[in-house]
C-alpha positions as CSV (number, residue, x, y, z in Angstrom):
1,M,49.7,25.2,77.3
2,F,50.5,27.8,74.9
3,A,46.8,29.1,75.2
4,V,47.3,29.2,79.2
5,G,50.7,31.3,78.8
6,Y,48.8,33.7,76.4
7,G,45.7,34.0,78.7
8,A,48.0,34.7,81.8
9,S,49.7,37.7,79.8
10,I,46.4,39.1,78.5
11,F,45.0,38.6,82.5
12,W,48.2,40.7,83.6
13,I,47.8,43.5,81.2
14,A,44.4,43.9,82.1
15,A,45.1,44.1,86.1
16,Q,47.7,46.8,85.1
17,G,45.3,48.8,83.7
18,N,46.2,52.4,82.3
19,D,49.4,51.9,84.0
20,A,50.8,49.7,82.0
21,G,53.6,50.9,80.1
22,P,56.5,49.4,77.8
23,S,58.2,47.9,80.8
24,M,54.8,45.8,81.3
25,W,55.3,44.1,77.9
26,L,58.5,42.1,79.1
27,P,56.2,39.6,81.5
28,L,53.9,39.3,78.6
29,F,56.5,37.7,76.2
30,F,57.5,35.8,79.3
31,F,54.7,34.3,80.1
32,F,54.1,33.9,76.2
33,F,57.3,32.2,75.6
34,I,56.9,29.6,78.8
35,G,53.5,28.9,77.4
36,I,55.0,27.9,73.8
37,V,57.5,25.5,75.7
38,I,55.3,24.0,77.9
39,G,53.0,23.3,74.9
40,I,55.6,21.8,72.8
41,G,56.7,19.4,75.6
42,A,53.2,18.6,76.3
43,T,52.9,18.1,72.6
44,L,56.2,15.5,72.8
45,I,54.6,13.9,75.6
46,Y,51.4,13.2,73.9
47,I,52.7,12.0,70.8
48,R,55.0,9.5,72.2
49,A,51.9,8.3,74.3
50,V,49.8,7.8,70.9
51,K,52.6,6.2,69.3
52,K,53.1,3.5,72.0
53,G,49.2,3.3,71.9
54,F,49.5,2.3,68.3
55,A,52.2,0.0,68.7
56,N,50.0,-1.9,71.3
57,E,47.1,-2.0,69.3
58,A,49.2,-3.1,66.1
59,E,50.7,-6.0,67.9
60,R,47.3,-7.2,69.4
61,L,45.8,-7.1,65.7
62,L,48.8,-9.0,64.6
63,E,48.0,-11.5,66.9
64,D,44.6,-11.6,66.0
65,A,45.3,-11.9,62.7
66,K,48.0,-14.7,63.2
67,R,45.1,-16.7,65.3
68,D,42.3,-16.0,62.3
69,A,45.0,-17.3,59.9
70,E,45.6,-20.5,61.8
71,R,42.1,-21.1,62.1
72,I,41.6,-20.4,58.4
73,R,44.3,-22.9,57.6
74,V,43.1,-25.9,59.7
75,E,39.7,-25.3,58.0
76,A,41.1,-25.2,54.5
77,K,43.1,-28.3,55.5
78,L,39.9,-30.0,57.0
79,Q,37.7,-29.1,53.8
80,T,40.7,-30.2,51.3
81,S,41.2,-33.6,52.7
82,E,37.1,-34.0,52.7
83,E,37.4,-33.0,49.0
84,S,40.1,-35.1,48.1
85,K,38.7,-38.3,49.8
86,R,35.3,-37.4,47.9
87,T,37.2,-37.3,44.4
88,R,38.8,-39.9,45.1
89,D,35.9,-42.1,45.9
90,E,34.5,-40.8,42.7
91,L,37.4,-41.7,40.7
92,D,37.2,-45.3,42.3
93,R,33.7,-45.9,41.3
94,E,34.4,-44.5,37.8
95,R,37.3,-47.0,37.4
96,R,35.0,-49.8,38.7
97,D,32.2,-48.9,36.2
98,F,34.8,-48.4,33.4
99,N,36.2,-52.2,33.9
100,D,32.6,-53.5,34.4
101,E,31.8,-51.7,30.8
102,I,35.2,-53.4,29.5
103,K,34.5,-56.5,30.4
104,D,31.1,-56.4,29.1
105,R,32.4,-55.7,25.8
106,E,35.1,-58.1,26.1
107,K,32.2,-60.8,26.5
108,R,30.2,-59.4,23.5
109,L,33.5,-59.3,21.4
110,R,34.2,-63.0,22.5
111,S,30.7,-63.9,21.3
112,K,31.0,-62.6,18.0
113,E,34.2,-64.2,17.6
114,D,32.5,-67.1,18.2
115,D,29.7,-66.6,15.5
116,L,32.3,-65.5,13.1
117,E,34.2,-68.7,13.9
118,H,30.7,-70.8,13.2
119,K,29.7,-68.8,10.0
120,V,33.4,-69.3,8.5
121,K,32.9,-72.9,9.0
122,H,29.2,-73.1,7.4
123,L,30.8,-71.3,4.7
124,N,33.7,-73.4,4.1
125,R,31.0,-76.4,3.8
126,G,29.1,-74.6,1.2
127,E,31.8,-73.4,-0.6
128,R,32.9,-77.2,-0.8
129,A,29.4,-78.1,-1.8
130,L,29.3,-75.4,-4.3
131,L,32.7,-76.9,-6.2
132,D,31.4,-80.4,-6.1
133,K,28.0,-79.0,-7.9
134,E,30.1,-77.1,-10.3
135,K,32.1,-80.4,-11.2
136,K,28.6,-82.3,-11.4
137,I,27.2,-79.2,-13.9
138,Q,30.5,-79.2,-15.8
139,S,30.4,-82.9,-16.2
140,R,26.7,-82.6,-17.7
141,Q,27.5,-79.6,-19.4
142,S,30.2,-81.7,-21.6
143,K,27.6,-84.4,-22.0
144,L,25.2,-81.9,-23.1
145,D,27.8,-80.4,-25.7
146,H,28.5,-83.9,-27.0
147,L,24.7,-84.8,-27.6
148,E,24.3,-81.5,-29.2
149,S,27.0,-82.0,-31.4
150,E,25.4,-85.4,-32.3
151,L,21.6,-84.1,-32.7
152,Q,23.2,-81.2,-35.1
153,A,24.5,-83.8,-36.8
154,K,21.4,-85.8,-37.2
155,I,19.7,-82.9,-37.8
156,S,21.8,-82.2,-40.9
157,E,21.7,-85.7,-42.2
158,E,17.5,-85.1,-41.8
159,L,17.6,-81.8,-43.4
160,V,19.5,-83.7,-46.6
161,R,17.2,-86.2,-46.9
162,L,13.9,-83.8,-46.7
163,E,15.6,-81.7,-49.7
164,E,16.0,-84.8,-51.4
165,I,12.7,-86.0,-50.7
166,A,10.7,-82.6,-51.4
167,Q,13.2,-81.9,-54.3
168,L,13.7,-78.1,-52.6
169,S,16.7,-76.6,-51.5
170,R,16.7,-75.2,-47.9
171,Q,16.7,-71.8,-49.0
172,E,13.6,-72.3,-50.7
173,A,12.0,-74.4,-48.3
174,E,12.7,-71.2,-45.8
175,E,11.3,-68.8,-47.9
176,R,8.0,-70.8,-48.5
177,L,7.9,-71.4,-44.9
178,L,8.3,-67.3,-44.1
179,K,5.8,-66.5,-47.0
180,K,3.4,-68.8,-45.3
181,V,3.9,-67.4,-41.8
182,E,3.7,-63.9,-43.3
183,E,0.5,-64.2,-44.6
184,E,-0.9,-65.8,-41.3
185,A,0.4,-63.3,-39.4
186,Q,-1.3,-60.8,-41.7
187,L,-4.5,-62.4,-41.4
188,E,-4.0,-62.4,-37.8
189,A,-3.0,-58.8,-37.7
190,A,-6.1,-58.0,-39.7
191,N,-8.4,-59.9,-37.6
192,R,-7.1,-58.1,-34.3
193,I,-6.8,-54.9,-35.9
194,K,-10.7,-55.4,-36.8
195,K,-11.4,-56.7,-33.2
196,V,-9.8,-53.7,-31.6
197,Q,-11.4,-51.3,-34.2
198,E,-14.7,-52.7,-33.2
199,K,-14.2,-52.5,-29.6
200,L,-12.7,-48.9,-29.9
201,N,-15.6,-48.2,-31.8
202,E,-18.1,-49.6,-29.5
203,D,-16.4,-48.0,-26.2
204,Q,-15.6,-44.7,-27.9
205,D,-18.8,-43.7,-30.1
206,E,-21.0,-43.7,-27.7
207,L,-18.6,-41.2,-25.2
208,T,-18.2,-39.3,-28.1
209,R,-21.4,-38.7,-29.4
210,E,-22.9,-37.8,-25.8
211,I,-19.9,-35.3,-25.2
212,L,-20.6,-33.6,-28.6
213,S,-24.6,-33.7,-28.6
214,T,-24.2,-32.1,-25.1
215,S,-21.8,-29.7,-26.4
216,I,-23.9,-29.0,-29.6
217,Q,-27.3,-28.5,-27.8
218,R,-25.1,-25.8,-24.9
219,C,-24.6,-23.7,-28.4
220,A,-27.8,-23.7,-30.6
221,V,-27.6,-21.1,-33.0
222,S,-29.3,-20.0,-36.1
223,Y,-27.6,-19.1,-39.6
224,T,-27.9,-16.9,-41.9
225,S,-25.8,-16.4,-45.1
226,D,-23.9,-13.1,-45.6
227,S,-23.8,-11.7,-49.2
228,L,-21.1,-10.2,-51.1
229,V,-23.3,-7.2,-52.2
230,A,-25.3,-4.6,-50.3
231,T,-28.4,-2.6,-51.4
232,V,-29.4,1.2,-50.4
233,D,-32.6,2.2,-50.6
234,L,-33.5,5.5,-52.4
235,P,-36.2,8.0,-51.7
236,N,-36.8,8.2,-55.7
237,D,-35.5,7.2,-58.9
238,D,-34.5,11.2,-59.5
239,M,-31.8,10.3,-56.4
240,K,-29.9,8.0,-58.9
241,G,-28.9,10.6,-61.3
242,R,-27.8,12.6,-58.4
243,I,-25.5,9.7,-57.1
244,I,-24.2,9.5,-60.6
245,G,-23.4,13.1,-61.4
246,R,-22.4,15.4,-63.9
247,E,-20.4,12.8,-66.2
248,G,-20.4,10.6,-63.1
249,R,-18.1,12.4,-61.1
250,N,-20.1,11.6,-57.9
251,I,-20.3,7.7,-58.6
252,R,-16.3,8.1,-59.3
253,A,-15.8,9.8,-56.2
254,I,-17.5,7.2,-54.0
255,E,-15.9,4.2,-55.9
256,K,-12.5,5.8,-55.5
257,A,-13.1,6.6,-51.8
258,T,-14.4,3.6,-50.5
259,G,-12.9,0.7,-53.0
260,V,-16.3,-0.6,-53.7
261,D,-18.4,-1.0,-57.2
262,V,-21.7,1.0,-57.1
263,I,-24.3,-0.5,-59.3
264,V,-27.1,1.6,-60.5
265,D,-29.3,-0.2,-62.7
266,D,-33.3,-0.4,-63.7
267,T,-34.1,-1.5,-60.5
268,P,-36.9,1.0,-58.9
269,G,-35.9,2.4,-55.4
270,V,-32.6,0.9,-54.8
271,I,-28.7,0.9,-55.7
272,V,-26.3,-1.9,-55.1
273,V,-23.1,-2.1,-53.4
274,S,-20.9,-5.0,-54.7
275,C,-17.4,-5.7,-52.9
276,F,-15.5,-8.8,-51.7
277,D,-14.5,-6.8,-48.6
278,N,-17.3,-6.5,-46.1
279,V,-15.6,-3.7,-44.1
280,R,-15.2,-1.3,-47.2
281,R,-18.9,-2.3,-48.3
282,E,-20.0,-1.6,-45.0
283,I,-18.5,1.9,-45.4
284,A,-19.7,2.7,-48.4
285,R,-23.4,1.7,-47.3
286,R,-23.2,3.9,-44.4
287,A,-21.7,6.9,-46.6
288,L,-24.3,6.6,-49.3
289,A,-27.2,6.7,-46.5
290,K,-25.9,9.8,-45.0
291,L,-25.4,11.3,-48.7
292,I,-29.1,10.8,-49.4
293,L,-30.1,12.2,-46.1
294,D,-27.9,15.2,-46.3
295,G,-29.0,15.8,-50.0
296,R,-25.5,17.7,-50.7
297,I,-23.8,15.3,-52.9
298,H,-20.6,16.2,-54.7
299,P,-16.9,14.9,-54.4
300,S,-15.9,16.8,-51.4
301,R,-18.9,16.3,-49.5
302,I,-18.6,12.4,-50.5
303,E,-14.8,12.4,-49.6
304,E,-15.7,14.1,-46.0
305,L,-18.7,11.5,-45.1
306,V,-16.5,8.7,-45.9
307,A,-13.9,9.4,-43.5
308,Q,-16.0,10.2,-41.1
309,T,-17.9,7.0,-41.8
310,K,-14.5,5.0,-41.7
311,K,-14.0,6.4,-38.2
312,E,-17.1,5.3,-37.1
313,V,-17.0,2.0,-38.4
314,D,-13.2,1.7,-37.0
315,D,-14.8,2.6,-33.4
316,D,-18.0,-0.1,-34.1
317,I,-15.2,-2.5,-35.0
318,R,-13.5,-1.9,-31.7
319,E,-16.8,-1.9,-29.4
320,T,-17.9,-5.3,-31.5
321,G,-14.4,-7.1,-30.0
322,K,-14.7,-5.5,-26.6
323,K,-18.4,-6.7,-26.4
324,T,-17.2,-9.9,-27.8
325,L,-14.4,-10.8,-25.3
326,I,-16.9,-9.4,-22.4
327,D,-19.9,-11.7,-23.3
328,L,-17.5,-14.7,-23.2
329,N,-15.7,-13.3,-20.1
330,I,-12.2,-13.4,-21.6
331,H,-9.7,-10.9,-20.6
332,N,-5.7,-9.5,-20.9
333,V,-6.0,-9.4,-24.9
334,H,-4.0,-7.2,-26.9
335,N,-5.5,-4.2,-28.4
336,K,-4.4,-5.5,-31.9
337,L,-6.4,-8.9,-31.6
338,V,-9.6,-6.6,-30.0
339,K,-9.8,-4.6,-33.5
340,L,-9.0,-7.7,-35.3
341,L,-12.0,-9.8,-33.3
342,G,-14.2,-6.6,-34.1
343,R,-13.2,-6.9,-38.1
344,L,-14.6,-10.3,-38.1
345,K,-17.9,-9.0,-38.1
346,Y,-17.5,-7.9,-41.5
347,R,-15.6,-11.4,-42.8
348,T,-17.5,-14.3,-44.6
349,S,-16.4,-17.8,-45.1
350,Y,-18.5,-19.7,-47.9
351,G,-21.5,-17.2,-47.0
352,Q,-20.9,-17.9,-43.1
353,N,-19.8,-14.7,-40.6
354,V,-16.6,-15.4,-39.3
355,L,-17.2,-13.8,-35.9
356,K,-20.4,-15.8,-35.4
357,H,-18.5,-19.3,-36.4
358,S,-15.6,-18.0,-33.9
359,V,-18.0,-17.2,-31.1
360,E,-19.9,-20.7,-31.7
361,V,-16.3,-22.6,-32.0
362,A,-15.4,-20.9,-29.0
363,Y,-18.4,-22.3,-26.9
364,L,-18.1,-25.6,-28.6
365,A,-14.7,-25.9,-27.8
366,S,-15.4,-24.8,-23.9
367,A,-18.2,-27.3,-23.8
368,V,-16.0,-30.1,-25.0
369,A,-13.0,-29.4,-22.7
370,G,-15.7,-29.1,-19.7
371,E,-17.1,-32.7,-20.5
372,L,-13.4,-34.3,-20.6
373,K,-12.0,-32.1,-17.5
374,L,-9.7,-29.7,-19.0
375,N,-9.4,-26.3,-18.8
376,S,-12.3,-24.5,-20.2
377,K,-11.3,-21.1,-20.0
378,L,-8.1,-21.8,-22.2
379,A,-10.2,-23.9,-24.8
380,L,-12.8,-20.9,-24.8
381,R,-9.5,-18.6,-25.5
382,C,-8.6,-20.9,-28.6
383,G,-11.7,-21.2,-30.3
384,L,-12.4,-17.7,-30.3
385,F,-9.1,-16.7,-32.0
386,H,-8.4,-19.7,-34.2
387,D,-10.0,-17.8,-37.5
388,I,-7.9,-14.5,-36.4
389,G,-5.8,-14.7,-39.2
390,K,-9.1,-14.1,-41.6
391,A,-9.0,-10.3,-40.6
392,L,-5.7,-9.9,-42.2
393,D,-5.7,-12.4,-44.7
394,H,-6.7,-9.6,-47.6
395,E,-3.8,-7.7,-46.8
396,I,-1.1,-9.9,-45.8
397,E,0.0,-12.9,-48.3
398,G,-0.1,-16.4,-46.7
399,G,-2.8,-18.8,-45.4
400,H,-4.9,-17.3,-42.5
401,P,-3.6,-19.8,-40.1
402,A,0.1,-18.9,-40.4
403,I,-1.2,-15.1,-40.3
404,G,-3.3,-15.8,-37.1
405,A,-0.5,-17.4,-35.2
406,D,2.1,-14.9,-36.2
407,T,0.1,-12.0,-34.9
408,A,-1.0,-13.7,-31.8
409,R,2.7,-14.6,-31.1
410,R,3.5,-11.1,-31.6
411,C,0.6,-10.0,-29.4
412,G,1.9,-12.4,-26.6
413,E,-0.8,-14.9,-26.6
414,R,-0.2,-18.4,-24.7
415,K,1.7,-21.3,-26.8
416,E,-1.4,-23.3,-26.5
417,V,-3.3,-20.5,-28.3
418,I,-0.7,-19.8,-30.9
419,N,-0.8,-23.6,-32.0
420,S,-4.4,-24.0,-31.9
421,I,-4.6,-21.1,-34.5
422,A,-1.9,-22.7,-36.4
423,A,-3.0,-26.3,-36.6
424,H,-6.6,-25.8,-36.9
425,H,-6.1,-26.5,-40.9
426,E,-3.6,-29.2,-40.1
427,D,-1.0,-27.2,-41.8
428,V,1.0,-28.0,-38.6
429,P,0.8,-30.9,-36.0
430,P,-1.3,-29.9,-33.0
431,E,1.0,-29.8,-29.6
432,S,-1.6,-30.1,-27.5
433,I,-5.1,-31.5,-26.6
434,Y,-6.8,-27.7,-26.5
435,A,-5.3,-27.9,-30.4
436,V,-7.3,-31.0,-31.5
437,I,-10.6,-29.7,-29.6
438,S,-10.6,-26.5,-31.7
439,Q,-10.1,-28.3,-34.8
440,V,-13.1,-30.7,-33.6
441,A,-15.0,-27.6,-32.8
442,D,-14.5,-25.9,-36.0
443,A,-15.6,-28.9,-37.9
444,I,-18.8,-29.1,-36.0
445,S,-19.6,-25.5,-36.6
446,A,-18.8,-25.7,-40.4
447,A,-20.5,-28.7,-41.0
448,R,-24.0,-28.2,-39.7
449,P,-26.4,-27.9,-42.0
450,G,-27.2,-24.1,-43.2
451,A,-24.0,-23.0,-41.9
452,R,-22.2,-22.8,-45.0
453,R,-23.1,-22.6,-48.5
454,E,-20.9,-23.8,-51.7
455,T,-21.2,-23.2,-55.3
456,M,-22.4,-25.6,-57.4
457,E,-19.3,-25.9,-59.2
458,K,-17.0,-26.5,-56.1
459,Y,-19.3,-29.1,-54.5
460,I,-19.3,-31.2,-57.9
461,K,-15.4,-31.1,-58.0
462,R,-15.2,-32.3,-54.4
463,L,-17.2,-35.4,-55.1
464,E,-15.9,-36.2,-58.2
465,R,-12.1,-36.0,-56.5
466,L,-13.3,-38.2,-53.8
467,E,-14.2,-40.6,-56.3
468,N,-11.1,-40.2,-58.3
469,V,-9.0,-41.0,-55.1
470,A,-10.7,-44.2,-54.6
471,H,-10.1,-44.9,-58.4
472,E,-6.4,-44.7,-57.8
473,F,-6.2,-47.7,-55.7
474,S,-5.7,-51.4,-57.8
475,G,-8.7,-53.5,-57.3
476,V,-11.2,-50.9,-56.9
477,E,-14.1,-51.4,-59.8
478,Q,-16.7,-48.6,-58.6
479,A,-16.4,-45.8,-56.2
480,Y,-19.4,-43.3,-55.6
481,A,-19.7,-40.5,-53.4
482,I,-22.7,-40.2,-51.6
483,Q,-25.1,-38.3,-48.4
484,A,-23.4,-34.7,-50.0
485,G,-19.9,-36.2,-50.0
486,R,-20.2,-37.5,-46.3
487,E,-19.7,-41.0,-47.3
488,V,-17.7,-42.8,-50.1
489,R,-18.8,-46.2,-51.1
490,V,-15.9,-48.4,-52.8
491,I,-16.6,-51.8,-54.5
492,V,-14.0,-53.8,-54.7
493,D,-13.0,-57.1,-56.9
494,A,-13.6,-60.1,-55.0
495,D,-11.3,-62.2,-56.8
496,R,-8.2,-60.0,-56.6
497,I,-8.8,-58.6,-53.2
498,D,-9.0,-60.9,-50.0
499,D,-10.4,-59.5,-47.0
500,V,-6.9,-58.6,-45.4
501,K,-6.2,-56.7,-48.3
502,S,-9.9,-55.1,-47.9
503,I,-9.1,-53.5,-44.8
504,H,-5.5,-52.1,-46.0
505,I,-7.2,-50.4,-48.9
506,C,-9.9,-48.8,-47.1
507,R,-7.5,-47.5,-44.3
508,D,-5.6,-46.3,-47.0
509,I,-8.4,-44.5,-49.1
510,A,-9.2,-42.6,-45.6
511,K,-5.5,-41.6,-45.3
512,K,-5.2,-40.1,-48.8
513,I,-8.5,-38.4,-48.3
514,E,-7.3,-36.6,-45.4
515,E,-3.9,-35.5,-47.0
516,E,-5.2,-34.1,-50.2
517,L,-8.5,-32.9,-49.6
518,S,-9.9,-30.5,-47.7
519,Y,-13.9,-30.9,-46.6
520,P,-16.3,-30.0,-43.4
521,G,-16.6,-32.4,-40.6
522,E,-15.7,-36.1,-41.7
523,V,-16.1,-38.6,-44.6
524,K,-17.0,-42.1,-44.0
525,V,-15.3,-44.7,-46.4
526,T,-17.3,-47.9,-47.0
527,L,-15.4,-50.8,-48.8
528,I,-17.9,-53.7,-50.1
529,R,-16.1,-57.2,-51.1
530,E,-19.0,-59.3,-52.8
531,K,-18.2,-62.7,-53.9
532,R,-21.0,-63.9,-56.5
533,V,-21.2,-67.3,-57.8
534,V,-23.7,-68.0,-60.7
535,E,-24.7,-71.5,-62.2
536,Y,-27.4,-72.2,-64.8
537,A,-29.6,-75.3,-64.4
538,R,-30.3,-76.4,-67.9
């Protein structure tokens, strides 16, 4: 309405055109005011109509909501009644099942009660039977006690009668009986020992021979005896004078630098280098050979060449140790042990090269361990290092087994290797089978013909000592060391020594030889007891 009044005012002004003056504005305001009033009135009427429509719509929606709520309530009530009925049916079924289970359990309990009552009745009957038996046993025991007392009394009476008849006291009779039983037991024990030994020898000798022969065949080596002297060839005899030098200064310089004895004698074309230490002897031999080739022989040159030769020999020792370990396929060895192993190349024992001996012992120990299904690698290592102490026994006080074991321990060797080194001469007891194998392999290597050489004096003393050990036993008439000391034949007095004592004396002689003597291989003790009866027919 406001727009209509405003439009009519504009139309009126336009109709008047240019003649419109200030007086024309009054109708304009009038129409404008009328439009506003009419617009407000129309707006109020419209608002009232809208409110009424909203109220009607709200009432309609409320009625619809009430109808939906009633429908939902009825459906929920129906659903609730169905669920409650279903729940009630389930509860009834569970209650019936529970009641049935209770009834079953009650039946089982009644059955168990009946069984228990039956067992209790049976036990009661058994208890009564046991009581009756116990009463009978007690009655019999009382009778036995009475009989035993009567028997003891009769035995005492009989013993008194026997003592009167035999004219011996009970103690004397017991002593005679015990002595007789002891003699019989000793004889039986000796016979059993003999049978057991024969059986063991029959079973073990063949196996032992087979194992050792196989091991020895796998390690067949040749032997050459090393000497304590070395010779150096000279181009002419005039070289001897140059080696001696003015007033002997050159030869003194050589002996001082190398620690050997240089022997210049009438032998044409050679000089002799003598020393118990093969390393120093080798250094001196090489240095003299270099001096002879060089031709410049004086103290300063001697010292220079000796120092150079020492380094060469040290390198050769180290390379020898490495090569030996490579040949034997032994790894993870301390550098100090490698060097000591190489030094064994220049060490001898009874004329036998110690490095060759150690390699042979290693091969033998490995072969024996292989035959016995043991660790061949560990046995090889134990055999190789068993004499490692001989590389240091000229420098450190003590026996080479103890020196070698201590060195191996400080170099981180396994306990089996350390014990094999310490025990291979039985200075300490062996703690593993590998120590025993090392002893056997060492004995085989040392006992082979030609492996070692002894002086005649030591050989004779060893034979005499074997015979003296046998003569120390009572009842021994004669003793002979035969087969180069491999066997002792003992002859006993048959009137003083019986068969049982013969067995004991033979074993005791063997044990004493093991404890007091050092020898390669083994010594066989043969005891002979011979009873001769002589009569003359005249």
